[in-house]
C-alpha positions in Angstrom: 0.0 0.0 0.0 1.2 3.5 -0.6 1.5 6.5 1.7 1.7 10.1 0.8 4.2 12.7 2.0 3.3 16.1 3.3 3.6 17.6 -0.2 1.5 15.0 -2.0 4.2 12.8 -3.5 3.4 9.1 -3.3 5.8 6.4 -2.1 5.2 2.8 -1.4 6.0 1.8 2.1 3.5 -0.5 3.9 1.6 -3.5 2.8 -1.4 -2.9 4.9 -2.9 -0.7 7.6 -4.8 -2.8 10.1 -6.6 0.3 11.6 -8.7 0.6 8.5 -10.0 -3.0 8.9 -10.8 -2.3 12.5 -12.6 1.0 11.7 -14.7 -0.6 8.9 -15.6 -3.7 11.0 -16.8 -1.6 14.0 -18.8 1.0 11.9 -20.5 -1.6 9.7 -21.3 -3.7 12.8 -22.9 -0.5 14.1 -24.9 -0.2 10.9 -26.3 -3.7 11.4 -27.3 -2.8 15.0 -29.0 0.4 14.0 -31.0 -1.4 11.3 -32.0 -4.0 13.8 -33.3 -1.2 16.1 -35.4 0.2 13.2 -37.2 -3.1 12.9 -38.1 -3.5 16.6 -37.9 -0.4 18.6 -37.7 2.7 16.3 -40.4 3.8 13.9 -38.3 4.0 10.8 -39.1 1.9 7.8 -37.2 -1.4 7.5 -37.9 -4.6 5.4 -39.3 -6.3 8.5 -41.2 -4.4 11.1 -44.2 -6.7 12.1 -43.1 -6.8 15.8 -42.2 -3.1 16.3 -42.9 -2.0 19.9 -45.6 0.6 20.6 -43.8 1.8 23.7 -42.9 5.5 23.6 -40.3 4.9 26.2 -38.2 2.6 24.0 -38.5 4.9 21.1 -37.1 7.7 23.3 -34.3 5.6 24.7 -33.1 4.3 21.3 -34.3 7.2 19.1 -31.4 9.6 19.3 -28.6 7.0 19.2 -30.3 5.4 16.1 -30.7 8.8 14.5 -27.2 9.9 15.2 -25.8 6.6 14.0 -27.7 6.9 10.8 -26.7 10.5 10.3 -23.0 10.4 11.1 -22.0 6.7 11.3 -20.7 6.4 7.7 -18.7 9.7 7.8 -15.4 8.1 8.6 -15.8 5.7 5.7 -16.3 8.6 3.3 -13.1 10.2 4.6 -11.1 6.9 4.5 -12.3 6.3 0.9 -11.0 9.8 0.0 -7.8 9.1 1.7 -7.0 5.9 -0.1 -8.4 7.2 -3.4 -5.3 9.5 -3.6 -3.0 6.5 -3.5 -5.0 4.4 -5.9 -5.3 7.2 -8.5 -1.6 8.0 -8.2 -0.8 4.3 -8.9 -3.4 3.7 -11.6 -3.9 7.1 -13.3 -7.3 8.8 -13.6 -8.7 6.5 -16.3 -7.9 3.2 -14.8 -8.9 4.5 -11.3 -12.4 5.4 -12.7 -12.8 2.0 -14.4 -11.8 0.3 -11.2 -14.3 2.3 -9.2 -17.0 1.5 -11.6 -16.3 -2.2 -11.2 -16.0 -2.2 -7.4 -18.8 0.2 -6.7 -21.0 0.3 -9.8 -21.5 -3.5 -10.2 -22.5 -4.1 -6.6 -24.8 -1.1 -6.7 -26.6 -2.6 -9.8 -26.7 -6.1 -8.2 -28.2 -4.7 -5.1 -31.0 -2.8 -6.9 -31.8 -5.9 -9.1 -31.3 -8.7 -6.5 -30.7 -7.9 -2.9 -33.3 -5.1 -2.5 -36.2 -7.0 -4.0 -35.3 -10.2 -2.2 -35.0 -8.4 1.1 -38.4 -6.7 0.5 -39.9 -10.1 -0.3 -38.5 -11.8 2.8 -39.5 -9.0 5.1 -43.1 -9.1 3.9 -43.7 -12.8 3.8 -46.0 -12.7 6.8 -48.0 -9.6 5.8 -48.2 -9.5 2.0 -48.3 -11.9 -0.9 -46.3 -9.9 -3.4 -43.9 -11.7 -5.7 -40.2 -11.0 -6.1 -41.0 -9.5 -9.5 -43.5 -7.1 -7.8 -40.8 -5.9 -5.4 -38.3 -5.6 -8.3 -40.8 -3.2 -9.9 -40.6 -0.9 -6.8 -36.9 -1.4 -6.0 -34.5 1.3 -4.8 -30.9 1.7 -3.8 -31.7 1.3 -0.1 -28.6 1.2 2.1 -26.4 1.4 -1.1 -27.1 5.2 -1.3 -23.7 5.3 0.4 -22.1 3.4 -2.5 -23.8 5.5 -5.1 -22.5 8.7 -3.4 -19.0 7.2 -3.1 -19.1 6.3 -6.8 -20.1 9.9 -7.7 -17.3 11.2 -5.5 -14.7 8.8 -7.0 -15.6 9.6 -10.6 -15.6 13.4 -9.8 -12.2 13.1 -8.2 -10.8 11.2 -11.2 -12.2 13.9 -13.6 -10.8 16.7 -11.4 -7.3 15.2 -11.2 -7.4 14.5 -15.0 -8.1 18.2 -15.6 -6.0 19.7 -12.8 -3.3 17.7 -11.0 -2.9 18.3 -7.3 -0.8 21.4 -6.3 0.9 22.3 -3.1 -1.3 24.1 -0.6 -0.3 26.4 2.2 -3.0 24.9 4.5 -1.0 21.8 5.4 0.1 23.4 8.7 -3.3 24.7 9.5 -5.7 21.8 9.9 -8.0 23.9 12.0 -8.7 26.1 9.1 -9.4 23.1 6.9 -11.8 21.6 9.4 -13.6 24.8 9.9 -14.0 25.3 6.2 -15.3 21.7 5.8 -17.8 22.1 8.6 -19.1 25.4 7.2 -19.3 23.9 3.7 -21.4 21.0 4.9 -23.7 23.3 6.8 -24.3 25.7 4.0 -24.6 23.0 1.2 -26.9 20.9 3.3 -29.2 23.9 3.9 -29.3 24.6 0.2 -29.8 20.9 -0.9 -32.5 20.4 1.7 -34.6 23.1 0.0 -34.9 20.7 -2.9 -34.4 17.3 -1.3 -35.1 17.2 2.5 -32.7 15.1 4.6 -35.1 12.1 4.7 -36.7 12.5 1.2 -37.4 9.3 -0.6 -36.8 10.5 -4.2 -35.0 9.0 -7.3 -34.8 5.4 -6.0 -34.4 6.7 -2.5 -30.9 8.0 -3.2 -30.9 10.1 0.0 -29.6 13.2 -1.7 -30.1 15.1 1.5 -27.1 13.3 3.0 -24.8 13.7 0.0 -23.3 17.1 1.0 -21.9 15.6 4.1 -20.5 12.6 2.3 -19.0 14.6 -0.6 -17.2 17.1 1.8 -15.9 14.3 4.0 -14.6 12.4 0.9 -12.9 15.7 -0.2 -11.5 16.1 3.3 -9.9 12.6 3.1 -8.4 13.5 -0.3 -7.0 16.8 1.0 -5.6 15.0 4.1 -3.8 12.5 1.9 -2.5 15.0 -0.7 -1.3 17.5 1.9 -0.4 15.3 4.8 -1.9 17.3 7.6 -3.6 14.3 9.2 -0.2 13.0 10.3 0.5 16.3 12.0 -2.5 16.3 14.3 -1.2 16.2 17.8 -2.7 14.0 20.6 -3.8 17.2 22.3 -5.6 18.6 19.2 -7.2 15.2 18.7 -8.6 15.3 22.2 -9.9 18.8 21.7 -11.6 17.7 18.5 -13.1 14.8 20.3 -14.5 17.0 23.1 -15.9 19.4 20.5 -17.6 16.4 18.8 -19.1 15.4 22.2 -20.3 18.9 22.8 -22.0 19.1 19.4 -23.6 15.7 20.0 -25.0 16.8 23.3 -26.5 20.0 21.7 -27.9 17.9 18.9 -29.4 15.5 21.4 -31.0 18.3 23.3 -32.4 19.8 20.1 -33.7 16.3 19.1 -35.4 15.9 22.5 -36.9 19.4 22.4 -38.4 18.9 19.0 -39.9 15.5 20.0 -41.5 17.1 23.1 -42.8 20.3 21.5 -43.2 19.4 17.9 -42.2 16.5 15.7 -38.8 15.3 14.6 -39.7 15.9 11.0 -39.4 19.6 11.7 -35.7 19.1 11.7 -35.8 17.3 8.4 -38.2 19.4 6.3 -37.2 21.7 3.5 -38.5 24.9 5.1 -35.8 27.1 6.6 -36.9 27.2 10.3 -34.5 27.8 13.1 -34.4 24.1 14.1 -33.4 23.2 10.6 -30.7 25.9 10.4 -29.4 24.7 13.8 -29.5 21.1 12.6 -27.5 22.0 9.5 -24.8 23.8 11.5 -24.6 20.9 13.9 -24.6 18.5 11.0 -21.5 20.2 9.6 -19.7 20.5 13.0 -20.5 17.0 14.3 -19.8 15.3 10.9 -16.3 16.8 10.7 -15.2 16.6 14.3 -16.6 13.1 14.9 -15.1 11.8 11.6 -11.6 13.3 12.1 -11.5 12.2 15.8 -12.6 8.7 14.9 -10.1 8.2 12.0 -7.3 9.7 14.1 -8.2 7.6 17.1 -8.2 4.3 15.2 -4.9 5.2 13.4 -3.2 5.9 16.8 -4.8 3.5 19.2 -6.0 0.4 17.3 -3.5 -0.2 14.6 -3.3 -4.0 14.9 -5.6 -7.0 15.0 -5.7 -10.8 14.9 -6.7 -13.2 12.1 -10.5 -13.0 12.9 -10.5 -9.2 12.6 -8.4 -9.5 9.4 -11.1 -11.7 7.8 -13.9 -9.5 9.1 -12.1 -6.5 7.6 -11.7 -8.3 4.3 -15.4 -9.0 4.3 -16.6 -5.6 5.5 -17.8 -4.3 2.1 -19.5 -7.5 1.2 -21.1 -7.5 4.6 -22.5 -4.0 4.1 -23.8 -5.2 0.6 -25.6 -8.4 1.9 -26.6 -7.4 5.4 -30.2 -6.3 4.6 -31.0 -9.7 3.2 -29.2 -11.7 5.9 -30.6 -9.5 8.7 -34.2 -9.7 7.4 -34.0 -13.4 7.0 -32.8 -13.7 10.6 -35.7 -11.6 11.7 -38.2 -13.7 9.8 -36.7 -16.8 11.4 -37.0 -15.3 14.9 -40.7 -14.3 14.3 -41.8 -17.5 16.0 -39.7 -16.8 19.2 -42.0 -15.4 21.9 -40.1 -12.4 23.1 -41.1 -8.8 23.5 -39.9 -6.6 20.7 -37.3 -4.7 22.8 -35.7 -8.0 24.2 -35.8 -9.5 20.7 -33.9 -6.4 19.4 -31.1 -7.2 21.9 -31.0 -10.9 21.0 -31.3 -10.4 17.2 -28.7 -7.6 17.2 -26.2 -9.8 19.1 -26.7 -12.6 16.5 -27.0 -10.4 13.5 -23.5 -9.0 13.5 -21.7 -12.4 13.3 -24.3 -13.8 10.9 -24.0 -10.8 8.5 -20.2 -10.9 8.6 -20.3 -14.7 7.9 -22.5 -14.0 4.9 -20.2 -11.3 3.8 -17.2 -13.4 4.2 -18.9 -16.2 2.2 -19.4 -13.8 -0.7 -15.7 -13.0 -0.8 -14.9 -16.7 -1.2 -17.1 -17.0 -4.3 -14.9 -17.3 -7.4 -15.0 -14.1 -9.4 -16.5 -11.9 -6.7 -13.2 -11.3 -5.0 -12.5 -8.7 -7.8 -15.5 -6.8 -6.6 -15.6 -7.4 -2.9 
């Protein structure tokens, strides 16, 4: 694997960075748990929700963690993708890099839309509907793969940009604070503008989740900038701690806003297109928390969890395939557990504990299929 110097030149030094595997495994495990919660304890659409609790208490307890996980959990993966895109493009060139991204991201995206999404819908509705797989194919969408669609757009945009304009040295390498502030402000402003057309939770154009794209695009660009300029290597432990505390403060304020909106209005007030003060504050916190949480998370894993054993190595290898297949694996597990007489909140705990290893086993199985290793 390649690393970049402070001035953007590329040199090959290490074969692998274990912290990336650790980061991916933990975050995607979190995605599985969040999606399990949406099926049992949170009123958010999922393929299977026949046993969702009617208790307001459980919705309050799990509501904000689930919302925050869905809103910010994938941010570090966008930044890491931008980080490694610099090395890949430098090695392959813009054309070959774009073709490789189309294979690794575009093919799974198409396969998900045509196969995994309709099958997951079919499995999740076996108890309540009699629709065929073809019916669910006719109403298919990108689902969780909105993340991959956004990442593909970022990758192709980056390849085009570097084809037209090679990276140049920047004077911001010694001023990461300026870079992070600019990134947070850009996310806040661009989100507020995009939400006027596509609200944060709008289900439009195959449910592409365009309202979340500004955050992903800026974080991808932040990863590219960090790799080309090298400033991530110059974040001191003290600065990383300050960024972490800032992220915690932003999360606390967002939690308070979330709670206030639930008590006095409706959480949809935060997510609608109209420019109300809660939406403006949400956009500002979205930028601040996305950047601080993402940078702190990436920096922490690089410094504190840079090794792993063979099991984590296999899980890291299977993380992308796990993300791809987890809706079908998770929904199938939920259908199997439908006959188990447990209350929905307790069933959430049991299924979540089983779902993570089951989904990773399914993902690892995909990586062992001949031909699929080129994609996953």
